[in-house]
N, C-alpha and C positions, 0 to 999 in steps of 0.2 A: 423554833423560829417566831416570831410572827410576821405579818403582811408587810410589805413596804408601801406607803405611801407616799404619795410626793406633794409637795408643800409649796403654792408660788406664795411666797411669801414681800407683799409687793408694800408701796412706800401709802398708796391711799387705800388701797382694797387686799385681802390675801384670801386662798381658798387651799379646797386638799381634794384628792383623789386617789385612786387607788384603782386598782383593775379588777375586773370582776366580768367573767364570762371570757377573757381575752378582749377586750373593751375599756377604757379608760371611762371609770367615771364620777362623776362631781360628789362628792358627801355633802350632807346638811349641817348646817350650826343648830344651835340648840332654838333659832326661831322657824326653821326650816329651809330657811337661805341658805344656797351656795354661797353666796359673796358673800364674804367680813368683813365691814370696815376695819382699818390696820388706826387701831382707836385704842390705848390701855387709860385704864381711870382708876385709881387707887386711893380705897376710902384712909379715912384716920385710923381705923381699926385692921385695917391694912390685905384689906377685904380688896378683891381687884376683879374689874368688870372690865371684860373686851367683847370689840364691836360696836352695836346699836346703841345698847345698853350704855356702855360708858361713853358714846357719841352726846346721847343726854344733856353730861356734867358738863361739855365742852362750854356751855353760855354760861354755867351758873361757876365752875368750880374748875374754870381754864388752869390754876394755880396744880394743878395734881392731876389733868386729865393730857394724854398725850398722844400727838398727829406726827403723821409722815417721820417718824422717828428711825427708819432707813437711812435717810439721809444723812444722818451724825454714824453710820455703821463704821466702828475701825476709828472714828476722828480722836478718840479720849480723853470728848467732851462728857462732862457729868448731867444728870436729870434732877432734880430737887422735888421731891413732895412731900407733907408733915414732917420736913427739918433731914428727912434723911436722903441721901445720894444714892442715885441709879446710875449703872451704864445703861448707853444702848442696847447691849446686850443682855443687860434685864429684864427690858422692856420687851426686845424684840422674842425672848423668852418665855415670857407670860403669853405672847400670842401666841407664839407656838403649842403652848399645853393647851389654853384654849381650842385651839383644833381638833387638837391630838384629842382629846376630850370627848368633842363632838363626832369624832371619826369612831371613837371607841362605843361612842354612844348606839353610833349608826349601826356599825357592823360586827356590835354586840360580841367584841373580842379585845384584847388587848395589844396598843399597838405601841413599838418603842425601837421604828427605825424607818427611816425614811430620807427622800433626796429632795432636795432643797435647790432653791432656783433663786441665784442672783443676775444682775446687769452683765453682759460680756465683757462690757470696762468694769468690773469690780477689780482693786486692787489684792495683793496678796495680803494686805493688812485686813481689806474690808470681807476676803472670805474665809479669813479665820475667823474672824469676828463673828461671823455667820455661821460658820462649825462653833462655833462656842456656846452660841444663843441654842442650837439646837442640841448642844449638850447637858447646857441647866435647863433645859426644859425636859430633861430623863430621856432625849433620844440616842440612838444608834445612826447618825448621821454617814449614808452609806455613798455618799456621793454629792458632790454641789458641781450640778449643772446649771449653763448660762442659759438665760431666759431663751433669746434669740433660739438657741439649737433647739429648747424645747419645744419651741413651736414648731420648727422642722422636722422635728418626732410625730408630732400630733399632725401635720401636713402628711411627711410620707407612710406612716401607719398605711392611709387609708391612699396610698398612691405607690404603691411598690414597685410597680413596675415602671414606672417612668422617670427618663431620663433627659433631666433637665437642669439648666443655672438656675439658681433661685436667692433672690435679693430680701432678709428681711428688713423691715421696718420698723422697730419697736420703741415707741414714744408712750410712755405711761407717765405714771403721779410725778416721780422724780425724777427718773434716767433716761437717756436716750442710747439704742443700742441698733447697729447695723450691720447684720453682718451676712455674707454670700457663700454660698455654699453648692457642692455637686450634688443634686442626686439624681442617681444611675441603680434601677435594680435594687432597692432596700438599701444599698448603701448612701448614708447620708454621709460625704466628706465637707468639712467646713473647711474653707480655705481663707477667709479671714474678717476681720474684725474690727470696727470701728466705733467710735460715742462719746459721751459725754455724760457722765453722772455726775453732774447739776444741774441738767433740764430736763426739764418736765411740766406736766401742767401744773404742779404745785406755782412755778416761777410763772405761767399764763398768768393764775389765779391772783397774784401777788402785785403784776403790772393793771388789772383792771383796779385792787382796792389802791394804789397811788393816782388810777384817778376819778376813782368816787370820793376818798375824803384824803387828809391830810394826817400822816403816820400819828397814833394814837400810841400811849404807854399803856393805857384802858385795856387787860387781857379780854375782858369783857366782850367789851365793843369791837375787838378786833377779832372777834372770832365771829359776831354779829359781822361783821364787814369781810373776813375770808367767806364767811358760807352762801352771802347775795354773791359775790365775788364769781366763786365757783357754779353755783344755780346760773349766770349769767352765760359762761362758757359754755355751759352744758345745752340753755336753752338759745345761744344764738348758731347753735352746729346745725340746729333744723330752722331757727325764724330769722326773719330779718332785723328784727333789735326786740329786746328788752328794757324793761323799767325797772329798774332797782328803785326799791322800800322801804327806808329803814330809820323810821319815828325814833324821836329823843337819843339817837345812836347814841351819843358823849357833851359834856359840856364845854363850851370856848371857859375862856379866862375870867370872864365876869360869872362863872356861874351857872349861865345861861345854855336851856335844853340845847342841843346840836338833829337837826331832823338828815337824811340823806334821801333826793327824788330824785333821780337822772335816769334818762332814758340811754341807752346805747345801743349804736348800730351795728351790725354784722359790721359793715365798713370800720366804724373808728374800732373795736376790735382788731382788725386783721391788720390797721395800722401800727396799732399800738406792739403789736408782736412780734411785728414784720422781721425786724432785725434777728430777734431771737428764732423764728421758722427759717430765713437765710441758712442761720447758721450750722443749721441741719445737711446743707445742703454739700458741705465740705467731707463727713465722717462717709457720706454715699461716694463721693467719689474717692475717698483713699479704702476706701475698704475694696470696692474694683479694684482700684490701682494695683492695690497687695495682691489680688486675686489674678492680676496679669489677664483681668477681663475689660470690656468695655461695655457701656451700657446696653447695645443692639445684643448680646451675649445673651443677658440675662431672658428666660422663659415665662418666670413665675415672677412676681415681686408679693409680696406677705404681708401685711401693714397686722402688727401687732402693738395692744396698749388703748386703753380709752382715748389719750391726746390725738388716737388719728382719726377720731368723730370728726373732730375739724375741719370742715370741709381745705381751707387755704394749705394743710397740713396732705393732704391730700392732689390740693394741685399742683404745690411745691415739687414731692414727689412722682407724678406724673412729669411734669417740665424738665426736670433733672433727670429721669432714665427715658425719657420719650416711650413711657409704655406707661398703661392705664394699670395701679394696682387692684390686686382683685382679693374680696371679700371672700378669700378660701377658708377661713379658719375663727372660731369666735375672737374678738380681743382680749375681750376680757377673761375670756376661760383657757384659752387654747393652751399656754404656759403651763397651766396646773394639770391640763393632761397630758400635756408632755411630758412631764414631772413622772407621774401616774406610769406613764409609758416607759421612762427608765428604769424605775421601779422594778417595771416586770419582765424588762430584758435581766436587770440583775440577777431575783427571785425567779426564773424562770415560768413564769408565767404568761409569758411573751416568747414564740419561738425566734431564739435572736437568730437563727440561720436566716431569715428572712428579713428582720431588720439591723444594720449594723451600722456606730456611730462613730466618727473621728469629730474631735477638737483642736482649737488651738490656743497658743498663751497669746493673749493681747497684747501684753507689753515687750518690751525687751530689757532683758535680765543680764546683771553684769556685775564684776569690780573694777575699783578704781587704781590703777597701779599707780605709782612714779613714773614720768617714761623723758628720758634725757632728749632734749633736744637744741636746736643753736643758742635758746637764751634762758638754756640750765633745764632742771627739771619739773617737771609739773602734775599732779595727780590730772589724768585722762579718762573717762569709761570707757571701757573696754568690753563689750559685748560677749557673753556667753553662750545665750540661749534667746536668737532674734523675735522678734516680735512675730503672730501667724505660724509659729511652727506648730508642726503635727502634735497634741501630746496625747500619752506620756512621753516622756521624753527625757532623759539624763546628756549632756556632753560638758565634757572637763577642757579645760587649758593649765598650759605650764608658765609658771612665774618665777622668780627667783629674787630673794631675798634684795632689799635696794641697798643695803651699803656691806664692807667686809664685816666676819664673825658676828654678825648677827643671829641671833640663836631661838630670835621669836617676831610673829608677823600678823597682823590685825589684818584682815581681807572686808574688808567692807563693802558691802551687798545691795546694788544698786535697783532699781528701776523705771526705765524711760525712754526717753530717744535722743537726749542730747548730749555731744561730746561734751559738756560740761559737766561733770556729776553733782555741781553744787543747782544743777538744773534740773536734776532726776530726782526723785523719791527715795531714801536711804530707808532700808528695810530694817538693817539692822547689820551684825558684825561678827565673825567667825575666828579665835584665837586659836594659833596654831605655837607652838611652844615645845623646846626640846629638839630643834635644829641642829645640826654640830655645825661648831664654829668653822668659818670657811672665806678665804677670799669670795669676793661677788661672783655672782656668776655659776660659783660650783655646785652648789645644792638646788635641786628644782623640788619644786613644787607644785603638787595637783590640785587644782581646786575644780572641784565637781559640781556642777547645779541640775537637779533633778526636780522637774515639775511631772507632778500629777495630773491623775483621771477629775482631782476637785479642784486644779487648776493650782494647790497651793504649790511653794518652794521649798525644797529639800536642800543643804550646802554642806559639802565635803570638805575638807583639805587633809591633803599628805603629804610627808616627808618622801621622797620616792626615794632615797639612797636607806635610810632605815624603818620604811612601812609603815612609819608615827604617822596615827588618823584622828581628827578631831570631825566633828560634828553637832551642829547646832541648830538649838528652835530659834526661829531667827526673831528679836524682840519686836512686836508691832503694835505697840500701844503709842496714839498722841502720830501718829503720820499721815498726814493727810493726802490726797491726791493730788497728781501736780496734772496741766495740757499737755499731749502730747503736739508736738507743733507741727506746721506741713511748711519747712524754710523755703518753699520754690513760692511761695507767696509775701516771701516780707517785703520784695518792694510794694506792695499793697499795705504794708502798716502804716499810719501817723508820723511822720519825722522820717520817714524811709528815702526819700529825697537825694537830700543834703548828702547821707552817708554814700548811694552809688558812686560815683566816680573814685573814690576809696576803696569802694568794695572791689571794681572792676580791675582800678588797676593789682589789687592785690591778687586775685585771680588770673593773672594775665601771666604777671609772677610766677606765683605756682606752679601753672602747667609748664613755665620756662625751666624750672628747676624744681624736680620735686624733691629731690635727698633734700632738702631743708624746709622745704615748705611748711612742714607737718604743724608746727605752734604756730602759724600764719593761717593757716587752714584751719582751724579750731578757734580761733582768735574771731575768724570771720564767721565761725557759726555762732558763734555769742554773740556776736553785735548783732546777726538777725534775730536771735533768740530772743533779745531783750529790747530789740523791735516789737517783734508780735505779741509779748506781754505789756508792751506799753511801758518799757519803763528805760525813759529817756536819759536819765540821766545816770544809768549804768552806760547805759550804751554809747554816749557820750565819754566817758571814761575808757572803756574799751578803746577806742576812737583812739584816743593820746597815746595808747600802747599800742595801735598797731601801726601807727605811724612811725612809730618807734622801731619797730620791729625792720618796717617798710625800708627804710633808712640803712639800718646794718646791715640787711642783707643784699640792698644796693649795693653796699660798700664790698660785700665779699666776692659779689658776682663780678665786679671791676678788677677786683685781683685773678 
């Protein structure tokens, strides 16, 4: 069996590492560099170039040169080059294959096993897609590990005797992760994770682009504009201002050349991105709350990811947590190093008695049974594995067929935090047949969810009276992540003021009569969710439904 490498498959850059003499070592690419741009170019003859060599084609052949593909992981979208379609996993596999070939050249041995990192807030869909990319690259994916956890492993290996609460703030090119963990004498116990898998340095680049020039459909001009925006962002981390100069960027409607010459100050940039930066405060507080810790309980704050070099990011983290983040790990290389350490734990090149890791499930997983309420039957999301449960784990619940003499059931699998299944992410279904026909409530169906160390869900269903069992791979194509909502913030949502009297009345009535308040409570939650999602029209429709429910409830109470 080959040694196991650790791979940080990043939005902007990727790295590969392995354990050499008990310590993680970054392996160089074909240009002798340990950091590889996550860029893939496909030539007309099918030739594939990766990294800096591929990046040279961004300005001349952007139609067949791909960047930031990680953002499309698990989306079901396709990419096209020379009339041929590629899934995001296909492009990711090309990048992985290149990294592995470079590692084989450096180590002078065959490599076919890997640990690959993903954002902690990657969904089940995205994790499976990442594992598939590894398989397409000819790798046996030994483990999918969360990026902040990998960074914690890198820190923990050098601080085995410490006993501290640690927060890892990981803001990379395309994703944000916040993970809270406890480190005690070599045990890394992840307590909670939160984040946003659609926020990163890429978004800051796009904001700068919009302030430099009007959007254009000219792909070459867009690439030049994006490169200048990225250069501007990086420069403003160390300089007070930066001048963007793009002669003959595009042509106007009359065919005349248009150039861009603009000086951007750090103050300009910080004003432009302030809303995006401020949005990272909520995941920090959410992860702390789930871990049942206050900011004052933290002893170490680790910054990971290239975007944490932006001064206003560091300032926000410090203001939010009341402590200065510490540069104790390399923000660009620590994730690959941590992946290599996880690989070393698996293969035995690192003594696993000295370092032990636990991780958590980032999302709540459950199903959506029909529930009888005062206002009839409706689907309600029923959690089976709550978010931030330590993994691996397996949990089961008992359900009943919804109708008399029903001989089959479909168990829908959801991921999310909303009581309304429609506001969660539907991962797929398991169909169980052969249920003995009986009156409702007589036959019991056991549904078991298992979440493994790769953060991938396995679902089983069985008829308890006969032992008949079925398990299925959950279909994960074409599903996109939905945001996790903090319902306690609903009153801050736009338009929430007009809903406050009604919601407060409903919550008061629920408190007085919990037996018949279940349907109303779910509707109140749905209204809060729609307000946070800025779906004002849907919230108004639900308001009318709530008014009708409250009227019926008041009549019931009077009886």
